[in-house]
N, CA, C and O atoms as CSV, one atom per row, in Angstrom:
chain,resi,resn,atom,element,x,y,z
A,1,MET,N,N,-31.376,0.772,-9.429
A,1,MET,CA,C,-30.042,0.341,-9.125
A,1,MET,C,C,-29.009,1.309,-9.802
A,1,MET,O,O,-29.197,1.741,-10.940
A,2,ALA,N,N,-27.963,1.613,-9.086
A,2,ALA,CA,C,-26.998,2.579,-9.539
A,2,ALA,C,C,-26.105,1.948,-10.649
A,2,ALA,O,O,-25.766,0.766,-10.596
A,3,ASN,N,N,-25.764,2.733,-11.590
A,3,ASN,CA,C,-24.872,2.215,-12.591
A,3,ASN,C,C,-23.385,2.427,-12.176
A,3,ASN,O,O,-23.101,3.016,-11.133
A,4,GLN,N,N,-22.477,1.944,-12.995
A,4,GLN,CA,C,-21.061,1.956,-12.633
A,4,GLN,C,C,-20.540,3.423,-12.456
A,4,GLN,O,O,-19.723,3.669,-11.568
A,5,ARG,N,N,-20.979,4.341,-13.244
A,5,ARG,CA,C,-20.553,5.704,-13.120
A,5,ARG,C,C,-21.024,6.329,-11.871
A,5,ARG,O,O,-20.242,7.001,-11.199
A,6,ASP,N,N,-22.307,6.145,-11.496
A,6,ASP,CA,C,-22.841,6.678,-10.249
A,6,ASP,C,C,-22.094,6.098,-9.028
A,6,ASP,O,O,-21.862,6.797,-8.041
A,7,SER,N,N,-21.728,4.813,-9.119
A,7,SER,CA,C,-20.973,4.146,-8.044
A,7,SER,C,C,-19.668,4.802,-7.855
A,7,SER,O,O,-19.262,5.095,-6.730
A,8,GLY,N,N,-18.932,5.065,-9.043
A,8,GLY,CA,C,-17.637,5.658,-8.961
A,8,GLY,C,C,-17.702,7.086,-8.401
A,8,GLY,O,O,-16.825,7.490,-7.637
A,9,ASP,N,N,-18.764,7.871,-8.787
A,9,ASP,CA,C,-18.967,9.193,-8.199
A,9,ASP,C,C,-19.200,9.119,-6.725
A,9,ASP,O,O,-18.660,9.932,-5.975
A,10,LEU,N,N,-19.982,8.177,-6.286
A,10,LEU,CA,C,-20.293,8.013,-4.851
A,10,LEU,C,C,-19.023,7.735,-4.057
A,10,LEU,O,O,-18.762,8.343,-3.018
A,11,ILE,N,N,-18.212,6.757,-4.603
A,11,ILE,CA,C,-16.997,6.449,-3.875
A,11,ILE,C,C,-16.078,7.580,-3.856
A,11,ILE,O,O,-15.429,7.801,-2.833
A,12,ARG,N,N,-15.954,8.361,-4.946
A,12,ARG,CA,C,-15.094,9.556,-4.957
A,12,ARG,C,C,-15.598,10.599,-3.914
A,12,ARG,O,O,-14.797,11.167,-3.172
A,13,GLN,N,N,-16.890,10.832,-3.871
A,13,GLN,CA,C,-17.464,11.726,-2.850
A,13,GLN,C,C,-17.167,11.277,-1.431
A,13,GLN,O,O,-16.807,12.086,-0.576
A,14,LEU,N,N,-17.320,9.974,-1.184
A,14,LEU,CA,C,-17.040,9.484,0.189
A,14,LEU,C,C,-15.572,9.645,0.477
A,14,LEU,O,O,-15.217,10.062,1.580
A,15,ALA,N,N,-14.692,9.331,-0.468
A,15,ALA,CA,C,-13.253,9.498,-0.215
A,15,ALA,C,C,-12.937,10.935,0.084
A,15,ALA,O,O,-12.130,11.223,0.968
A,16,THR,N,N,-13.566,11.857,-0.648
A,16,THR,CA,C,-13.332,13.260,-0.371
A,16,THR,C,C,-13.847,13.699,0.960
A,16,THR,O,O,-13.189,14.494,1.630
A,17,SER,N,N,-15.004,13.219,1.384
A,17,SER,CA,C,-15.566,13.599,2.633
A,17,SER,C,C,-14.794,13.068,3.821
A,17,SER,O,O,-14.911,13.632,4.909
A,18,PHE,N,N,-14.018,12.022,3.671
A,18,PHE,CA,C,-13.195,11.405,4.698
A,18,PHE,C,C,-11.761,11.884,4.605
A,18,PHE,O,O,-10.911,11.385,5.343
A,19,GLY,N,N,-11.449,12.845,3.715
A,19,GLY,CA,C,-10.102,13.367,3.525
A,19,GLY,C,C,-9.201,12.482,2.832
A,19,GLY,O,O,-7.982,12.618,2.944
A,20,MET,N,N,-9.752,11.540,2.088
A,20,MET,CA,C,-8.940,10.573,1.364
A,20,MET,C,C,-8.965,10.755,-0.180
A,20,MET,O,O,-8.731,9.807,-0.929
A,21,ALA,N,N,-9.236,11.913,-0.600
A,21,ALA,CA,C,-9.374,12.213,-2.042
A,21,ALA,C,C,-8.046,11.912,-2.725
A,21,ALA,O,O,-8.035,11.276,-3.778
A,22,ASP,N,N,-6.883,12.368,-2.133
A,22,ASP,CA,C,-5.653,12.149,-2.751
A,22,ASP,C,C,-5.358,10.650,-2.943
A,22,ASP,O,O,-4.872,10.208,-3.984
A,23,THR,N,N,-5.685,9.885,-1.866
A,23,THR,CA,C,-5.393,8.441,-1.946
A,23,THR,C,C,-6.286,7.797,-3.024
A,23,THR,O,O,-5.812,6.927,-3.755
A,24,TYR,N,N,-7.541,8.192,-3.142
A,24,TYR,CA,C,-8.469,7.658,-4.153
A,24,TYR,C,C,-7.985,8.065,-5.586
A,24,TYR,O,O,-7.884,7.260,-6.512
A,25,ASN,N,N,-7.712,9.322,-5.668
A,25,ASN,CA,C,-7.265,9.814,-6.931
A,25,ASN,C,C,-5.966,9.227,-7.390
A,25,ASN,O,O,-5.776,8.977,-8.580
A,26,SER,N,N,-5.075,9.006,-6.468
A,26,SER,CA,C,-3.781,8.406,-6.813
A,26,SER,C,C,-3.924,7.010,-7.349
A,26,SER,O,O,-3.111,6.572,-8.162
A,27,ARG,N,N,-4.939,6.303,-6.913
A,27,ARG,CA,C,-5.198,4.941,-7.397
A,27,ARG,C,C,-5.548,5.026,-8.869
A,27,ARG,O,O,-5.203,4.152,-9.664
A,28,LEU,N,N,-6.247,6.108,-9.214
A,28,LEU,CA,C,-6.688,6.223,-10.605
A,28,LEU,C,C,-5.541,6.748,-11.506
A,28,LEU,O,O,-5.410,6.361,-12.668
A,29,GLU,N,N,-4.716,7.648,-10.917
A,29,GLU,CA,C,-3.733,8.317,-11.683
A,29,GLU,C,C,-2.332,7.628,-11.704
A,29,GLU,O,O,-1.437,8.060,-12.431
A,30,GLY,N,N,-2.173,6.608,-10.934
A,30,GLY,CA,C,-0.855,5.995,-10.810
A,30,GLY,C,C,-0.190,6.388,-9.602
A,30,GLY,O,O,-0.821,6.994,-8.737
A,31,SER,N,N,1.079,6.091,-9.449
A,31,SER,CA,C,1.816,6.446,-8.236
A,31,SER,C,C,2.211,7.921,-8.223
A,31,SER,O,O,2.487,8.541,-9.250
A,32,LYS,N,N,2.221,8.446,-6.986
A,32,LYS,CA,C,2.622,9.895,-6.798
A,32,LYS,C,C,3.360,9.925,-5.425
A,32,LYS,O,O,2.979,9.270,-4.454
A,33,TYR,N,N,4.415,10.715,-5.429
A,33,TYR,CA,C,5.155,10.878,-4.178
A,33,TYR,C,C,5.017,12.362,-3.759
A,33,TYR,O,O,5.315,13.283,-4.520
A,34,ASP,N,N,4.546,12.540,-2.499
A,34,ASP,CA,C,4.397,13.906,-1.983
A,34,ASP,C,C,5.630,14.251,-1.137
A,34,ASP,O,O,5.773,13.787,-0.006
A,35,GLN,N,N,6.508,15.069,-1.708
A,35,GLN,CA,C,7.737,15.409,-1.034
A,35,GLN,C,C,7.543,16.137,0.269
A,35,GLN,O,O,8.349,16.012,1.191
A,36,ALA,N,N,6.427,16.932,0.347
A,36,ALA,CA,C,6.185,17.685,1.586
A,36,ALA,C,C,5.956,16.839,2.736
A,36,ALA,O,O,6.375,17.175,3.843
A,37,THR,N,N,5.273,15.688,2.535
A,37,THR,CA,C,4.924,14.787,3.615
A,37,THR,C,C,5.716,13.507,3.672
A,37,THR,O,O,5.757,12.804,4.682
A,38,GLY,N,N,6.365,13.221,2.508
A,38,GLY,CA,C,7.129,11.997,2.412
A,38,GLY,C,C,6.270,10.805,2.185
A,38,GLY,O,O,6.719,9.670,2.347
A,39,THR,N,N,5.018,11.037,1.808
A,39,THR,CA,C,4.035,9.974,1.557
A,39,THR,C,C,4.035,9.528,0.090
A,39,THR,O,O,4.043,10.359,-0.818
A,40,LEU,N,N,4.026,8.226,-0.129
A,40,LEU,CA,C,3.893,7.652,-1.461
A,40,LEU,C,C,2.532,7.174,-1.610
A,40,LEU,O,O,2.052,6.424,-0.761
A,41,TYR,N,N,1.822,7.581,-2.706
A,41,TYR,CA,C,0.495,7.083,-3.031
A,41,TYR,C,C,0.611,6.140,-4.096
A,41,TYR,O,O,1.095,6.519,-5.162
A,42,CYS,N,N,0.212,4.904,-3.940
A,42,CYS,CA,C,0.241,3.927,-5.035
A,42,CYS,C,C,-0.723,2.781,-4.777
A,42,CYS,O,O,-0.909,2.382,-3.627
A,43,ASP,N,N,-1.316,2.265,-5.782
A,43,ASP,CA,C,-2.269,1.139,-5.702
A,43,ASP,C,C,-3.340,1.445,-4.691
A,43,ASP,O,O,-3.766,0.562,-3.947
A,44,GLY,N,N,-3.782,2.684,-4.653
A,44,GLY,CA,C,-4.867,3.049,-3.752
A,44,GLY,C,C,-4.519,3.135,-2.288
A,44,GLY,O,O,-5.396,3.196,-1.427
A,45,MET,N,N,-3.213,3.140,-2.012
A,45,MET,CA,C,-2.718,3.154,-0.595
A,45,MET,C,C,-1.853,4.427,-0.462
A,45,MET,O,O,-1.253,4.954,-1.398
A,46,ALA,N,N,-1.865,4.856,0.828
A,46,ALA,CA,C,-0.940,5.902,1.220
A,46,ALA,C,C,0.159,5.248,2.057
A,46,ALA,O,O,-0.116,4.707,3.128
A,47,VAL,N,N,1.381,5.295,1.581
A,47,VAL,CA,C,2.509,4.659,2.227
A,47,VAL,C,C,3.277,5.749,2.962
A,47,VAL,O,O,3.761,6.705,2.355
A,48,SER,N,N,3.380,5.591,4.279
A,48,SER,CA,C,3.963,6.679,5.102
A,48,SER,C,C,5.452,6.867,4.832
A,48,SER,O,O,6.122,5.994,4.281
A,49,LYS,N,N,5.940,8.019,5.232
A,49,LYS,CA,C,7.329,8.399,5.102
A,49,LYS,C,C,8.206,7.361,5.813
A,49,LYS,O,O,9.267,7.007,5.298
A,50,SER,N,N,7.800,6.884,6.944
A,50,SER,CA,C,8.651,5.913,7.668
A,50,SER,C,C,8.663,4.590,6.970
A,50,SER,O,O,9.659,3.871,7.052
A,51,SER,N,N,7.597,4.229,6.281
A,51,SER,CA,C,7.620,2.946,5.472
A,51,SER,C,C,8.497,3.121,4.289
A,51,SER,O,O,9.210,2.181,3.938
A,52,VAL,N,N,8.505,4.279,3.625
A,52,VAL,CA,C,9.340,4.507,2.516
A,52,VAL,C,C,10.796,4.459,2.952
A,52,VAL,O,O,11.639,3.909,2.243
A,53,GLU,N,N,11.094,5.023,4.099
A,53,GLU,CA,C,12.466,5.012,4.616
A,53,GLU,C,C,12.900,3.575,4.982
A,53,GLU,O,O,14.035,3.180,4.713
A,54,THR,N,N,12.001,2.812,5.588
A,54,THR,CA,C,12.282,1.394,5.930
A,54,THR,C,C,12.563,0.636,4.648
A,54,THR,O,O,13.502,-0.160,4.623
A,55,ALA,N,N,11.785,0.844,3.559
A,55,ALA,CA,C,12.051,0.127,2.345
A,55,ALA,C,C,13.435,0.590,1.753
A,55,ALA,O,O,14.172,-0.242,1.224
A,56,LEU,N,N,13.769,1.845,1.838
A,56,LEU,CA,C,15.042,2.318,1.376
A,56,LEU,C,C,16.178,1.579,2.101
A,56,LEU,O,O,17.131,1.108,1.480
A,57,GLU,N,N,16.047,1.493,3.435
A,57,GLU,CA,C,17.079,0.822,4.283
A,57,GLU,C,C,17.189,-0.605,3.914
A,57,GLU,O,O,18.296,-1.139,3.844
A,58,PHE,N,N,16.082,-1.257,3.672
A,58,PHE,CA,C,16.075,-2.721,3.225
A,58,PHE,C,C,16.821,-2.888,1.989
A,58,PHE,O,O,17.735,-3.710,1.920
A,59,PHE,N,N,16.465,-2.112,0.955
A,59,PHE,CA,C,17.122,-2.245,-0.329
A,59,PHE,C,C,18.622,-1.879,-0.261
A,59,PHE,O,O,19.427,-2.439,-1.005
A,60,GLN,N,N,18.980,-0.979,0.591
A,60,GLN,CA,C,20.365,-0.662,0.797
A,60,GLN,C,C,21.139,-1.777,1.410
A,60,GLN,O,O,22.246,-2.082,0.965
A,61,ARG,N,N,20.565,-2.427,2.469
A,61,ARG,CA,C,21.235,-3.577,3.092
A,61,ARG,C,C,21.384,-4.712,2.110
A,61,ARG,O,O,22.449,-5.322,2.016
A,62,GLN,N,N,20.343,-4.996,1.389
A,62,GLN,CA,C,20.359,-6.088,0.395
A,62,GLN,C,C,21.409,-5.789,-0.741
A,62,GLN,O,O,22.156,-6.672,-1.161
A,63,ARG,N,N,21.426,-4.572,-1.187
A,63,ARG,CA,C,22.365,-4.133,-2.223
A,63,ARG,C,C,23.812,-4.299,-1.757
A,63,ARG,O,O,24.653,-4.857,-2.461
A,64,ASP,N,N,24.078,-3.788,-0.524
A,64,ASP,CA,C,25.366,-3.887,0.046
A,64,ASP,C,C,25.793,-5.390,0.229
A,64,ASP,O,O,26.946,-5.738,-0.025
A,65,TYR,N,N,24.867,-6.244,0.660
A,65,TYR,CA,C,25.228,-7.638,0.861
A,65,TYR,C,C,25.573,-8.280,-0.507
A,65,TYR,O,O,26.587,-8.963,-0.647
A,66,PHE,N,N,24.732,-8.048,-1.471
A,66,PHE,CA,C,25.009,-8.687,-2.801
A,66,PHE,C,C,26.187,-8.058,-3.461
A,66,PHE,O,O,26.869,-8.722,-4.241
A,67,ARG,N,N,26.471,-6.777,-3.183
A,67,ARG,CA,C,27.716,-6.169,-3.729
A,67,ARG,C,C,28.922,-6.966,-3.240
A,67,ARG,O,O,29.855,-7.231,-3.998
A,68,SER,N,N,28.890,-7.343,-1.963
A,68,SER,CA,C,30.066,-8.009,-1.421
A,68,SER,C,C,30.189,-9.479,-1.988
A,68,SER,O,O,31.250,-10.092,-1.872
A,69,THR,N,N,29.170,-9.990,-2.554
A,69,THR,CA,C,29.243,-11.371,-3.103
A,69,THR,C,C,29.079,-11.416,-4.630
A,69,THR,O,O,29.046,-12.490,-5.231
A,70,ALA,N,N,28.977,-10.240,-5.237
A,70,ALA,CA,C,28.722,-10.167,-6.702
A,70,ALA,C,C,29.837,-10.734,-7.560
A,70,ALA,O,O,29.596,-11.253,-8.650
A,71,ASP,N,N,31.072,-10.630,-7.055
A,71,ASP,CA,C,32.179,-11.144,-7.815
A,71,ASP,C,C,32.296,-12.705,-7.806
A,71,ASP,O,O,33.059,-13.315,-8.554
A,72,LYS,N,N,31.479,-13.287,-6.902
A,72,LYS,CA,C,31.587,-14.770,-6.753
A,72,LYS,C,C,30.655,-15.514,-7.793
A,72,LYS,O,O,31.000,-16.599,-8.262
A,73,ASP,N,N,29.544,-14.941,-8.119
A,73,ASP,CA,C,28.666,-15.648,-9.109
A,73,ASP,C,C,27.742,-14.621,-9.747
A,73,ASP,O,O,27.527,-13.503,-9.279
A,74,ASN,N,N,27.218,-15.117,-10.867
A,74,ASN,CA,C,26.315,-14.200,-11.676
A,74,ASN,C,C,24.982,-13.986,-11.037
A,74,ASN,O,O,24.373,-12.945,-11.284
A,75,ALA,N,N,24.470,-14.906,-10.220
A,75,ALA,CA,C,23.192,-14.702,-9.482
A,75,ALA,C,C,23.325,-13.574,-8.466
A,75,ALA,O,O,22.394,-12.791,-8.275
A,76,SER,N,N,24.437,-13.496,-7.842
A,76,SER,CA,C,24.661,-12.440,-6.831
A,76,SER,C,C,24.801,-11.134,-7.585
A,76,SER,O,O,24.318,-10.123,-7.074
A,77,MET,N,N,25.400,-11.066,-8.722
A,77,MET,CA,C,25.506,-9.841,-9.419
A,77,MET,C,C,24.139,-9.387,-9.909
A,77,MET,O,O,23.814,-8.201,-9.857
A,78,GLU,N,N,23.339,-10.336,-10.386
A,78,GLU,CA,C,21.984,-10.017,-10.829
A,78,GLU,C,C,21.143,-9.447,-9.615
A,78,GLU,O,O,20.399,-8.476,-9.755
A,79,GLN,N,N,21.299,-10.073,-8.487
A,79,GLN,CA,C,20.540,-9.573,-7.251
A,79,GLN,C,C,21.057,-8.163,-6.867
A,79,GLN,O,O,20.269,-7.278,-6.532
A,80,PHE,N,N,22.379,-7.974,-6.922
A,80,PHE,CA,C,22.963,-6.676,-6.651
A,80,PHE,C,C,22.342,-5.644,-7.556
A,80,PHE,O,O,21.928,-4.583,-7.091
A,81,LEU,N,N,22.270,-5.921,-8.792
A,81,LEU,CA,C,21.729,-4.926,-9.790
A,81,LEU,C,C,20.212,-4.661,-9.529
A,81,LEU,O,O,19.736,-3.529,-9.611
A,82,ASN,N,N,19.509,-5.728,-9.222
A,82,ASN,CA,C,18.066,-5.542,-8.885
A,82,ASN,C,C,17.820,-4.639,-7.678
A,82,ASN,O,O,16.997,-3.723,-7.713
A,83,TYR,N,N,18.561,-4.930,-6.612
A,83,TYR,CA,C,18.443,-4.083,-5.442
A,83,TYR,C,C,18.947,-2.666,-5.659
A,83,TYR,O,O,18.417,-1.710,-5.093
A,84,SER,N,N,20.005,-2.542,-6.507
A,84,SER,CA,C,20.500,-1.172,-6.798
A,84,SER,C,C,19.430,-0.338,-7.530
A,84,SER,O,O,19.232,0.851,-7.281
A,85,VAL,N,N,18.769,-1.034,-8.432
A,85,VAL,CA,C,17.694,-0.309,-9.211
A,85,VAL,C,C,16.640,0.213,-8.219
A,85,VAL,O,O,16.293,1.394,-8.227
A,86,ALA,N,N,16.149,-0.683,-7.378
A,86,ALA,CA,C,15.097,-0.296,-6.373
A,86,ALA,C,C,15.572,0.819,-5.462
A,86,ALA,O,O,14.888,1.821,-5.253
A,87,TYR,N,N,16.738,0.616,-4.941
A,87,TYR,CA,C,17.382,1.646,-3.953
A,87,TYR,C,C,17.438,2.971,-4.689
A,87,TYR,O,O,16.951,3.970,-4.160
A,88,ASN,N,N,18.012,3.027,-5.890
A,88,ASN,CA,C,18.157,4.283,-6.615
A,88,ASN,C,C,16.868,4.911,-7.092
A,88,ASN,O,O,16.741,6.131,-7.188
A,89,ALA,N,N,15.925,4.056,-7.387
A,89,ALA,CA,C,14.593,4.584,-7.794
A,89,ALA,C,C,13.960,5.311,-6.607
A,89,ALA,O,O,13.364,6.371,-6.796
A,90,ILE,N,N,14.074,4.768,-5.380
A,90,ILE,CA,C,13.529,5.482,-4.216
A,90,ILE,C,C,14.282,6.798,-3.958
A,90,ILE,O,O,13.663,7.809,-3.626
A,91,ILE,N,N,15.626,6.784,-4.112
A,91,ILE,CA,C,16.358,7.983,-3.909
A,91,ILE,C,C,15.980,9.043,-4.935
A,91,ILE,O,O,15.836,10.218,-4.596
A,92,MET,N,N,15.823,8.636,-6.164
A,92,MET,CA,C,15.424,9.571,-7.219
A,92,MET,C,C,14.011,10.125,-6.912
A,92,MET,O,O,13.763,11.318,-7.087
A,93,MET,N,N,13.081,9.242,-6.450
A,93,MET,CA,C,11.731,9.701,-6.184
A,93,MET,C,C,11.730,10.734,-5.040
A,93,MET,O,O,10.976,11.706,-5.089
A,94,MET,N,N,12.581,10.522,-4.001
A,94,MET,CA,C,12.650,11.322,-2.849
A,94,MET,C,C,13.319,12.672,-3.142
A,94,MET,O,O,13.042,13.643,-2.438
A,95,THR,N,N,14.173,12.765,-4.138
A,95,THR,CA,C,14.943,13.942,-4.401
A,95,THR,C,C,14.500,14.673,-5.624
A,95,THR,O,O,15.027,15.752,-5.898
A,96,LYS,N,N,13.553,14.153,-6.388
A,96,LYS,CA,C,13.089,14.730,-7.605
A,96,LYS,C,C,12.537,16.139,-7.332
A,96,LYS,O,O,11.836,16.365,-6.345
A,97,LYS,N,N,12.846,17.017,-8.171
A,97,LYS,CA,C,12.296,18.449,-8.061
A,97,LYS,C,C,10.939,18.398,-8.611
A,97,LYS,O,O,10.657,17.727,-9.604
A,98,GLU,N,N,10.041,19.163,-7.911
A,98,GLU,CA,C,8.628,19.263,-8.385
A,98,GLU,C,C,8.637,19.952,-9.686
A,98,GLU,O,O,9.451,20.843,-9.927
A,99,ASP,N,N,7.720,19.545,-10.559
A,99,ASP,CA,C,7.521,20.227,-11.839
A,99,ASP,C,C,6.853,21.563,-11.589
A,99,ASP,O,O,5.918,21.658,-10.793
A,100,ASN,N,N,7.337,22.606,-12.275
A,100,ASN,CA,C,6.768,23.924,-12.088
A,100,ASN,C,C,5.723,24.173,-13.068
A,100,ASN,O,O,5.119,25.246,-13.068
């Protein structure tokens, strides 16, 4: 019977043979954004550029809505701040310069 290490090696080899090494490795290394393709690798998944852009649009709409109501109550202000953080984090991820 294969031990845990052998199983991990086998899974890594299979991922590599199917062209999914980046996805598998990103699951182990944490999140990574590929600026060349616009793909976000996180939690063992590859999130497409269009999905990232859709998320950005969603957070922008929510941020704008709660901005318009933020002066009415604290809950709206808190939601505005939460959506602003998410929106700005995606913008920063997409525009970050690659480390040399």
